C-alpha positions in Angstrom: 0.0 0.0 0.0 1.4 3.4 -1.0 1.9 6.0 1.7 0.7 9.5 1.2 3.7 11.7 2.3 2.1 15.0 1.4 1.9 17.6 4.1 -1.3 19.4 5.1 -1.9 22.3 7.5 -4.9 24.1 8.9 -4.4 27.9 8.6 -5.7 30.3 11.3 -5.9 34.1 11.2 -6.4 35.7 14.5 -7.4 32.4 16.1 -10.0 31.8 13.4 -9.8 28.9 11.0 -9.2 30.4 7.5 -8.4 27.4 5.3 -6.1 24.6 4.4 -2.6 24.6 2.9 -1.5 21.3 1.4 1.4 20.0 -0.6 0.5 18.4 -4.0 2.5 16.6 -6.6 2.7 19.8 -8.6 3.5 22.2 -5.7 1.1 23.6 -3.1 -2.6 24.5 -2.8 -4.3 26.8 -0.4 -8.1 27.0 -0.2 -10.1 29.3 2.1 -12.8 27.7 4.3 -16.3 28.4 3.1 -17.4 29.9 6.4 -14.3 32.1 6.5 -15.1 33.5 3.1 -18.4 34.9 4.3 -17.0 37.2 6.9 -13.2 36.9 7.1 -10.4 39.1 5.8 -7.9 38.2 3.1 -4.7 36.7 4.6 -2.6 38.9 2.3 -2.8 41.0 -0.9 -1.5 38.0 -2.9 -4.3 35.8 -1.4 -7.6 37.7 -1.9 -10.8 36.1 -0.7 -12.1 33.7 -3.4 -13.7 30.3 -3.6 -11.2 28.8 -6.1 -8.0 27.4 -4.5 -4.7 29.0 -5.1 -2.1 26.8 -6.8 1.6 27.0 -7.0 4.1 25.0 -9.0 7.5 23.5 -8.4 10.2 24.4 -10.9 13.6 22.8 -11.8 16.7 24.7 -10.6 20.3 23.8 -10.7 21.7 23.5 -7.2 25.4 24.0 -6.5 26.7 22.3 -3.4 29.6 23.4 -1.2 32.0 21.4 -3.3 31.0 23.2 -6.5 29.1 20.2 -7.9 25.9 21.0 -9.8 22.8 18.9 -9.7 19.1 19.4 -10.7 16.7 19.9 -7.8 13.2 21.0 -7.2 12.6 24.5 -5.9 9.1 25.3 -4.8 7.8 28.5 -6.3 4.9 29.7 -4.2 2.4 32.4 -4.4 1.9 32.3 -0.7 3.1 34.9 1.8 5.8 34.0 4.3 4.4 33.0 7.6 5.8 34.6 10.7 5.6 33.0 14.1 5.8 34.8 17.4 7.2 33.1 20.4 4.8 33.0 23.3 
């Protein structure tokens, strides 16, 4: 049986459930929760309130390691804002 190693996170804005961010084979997807769409605020200018999920894509990039060797690797290109965490 194949294991699903994709990551998934519930997203909260001011202690209110706003939606779900999940890793896909193509990159990442964020979808606002239907209840949040009715009275919530957009998480950022790049994530305006809408019913359709936001999608991002992975892109190939050459990676040079500390020894100067080059290899192909996946870089995740996202349309999502950087999340900042405050220590409590």
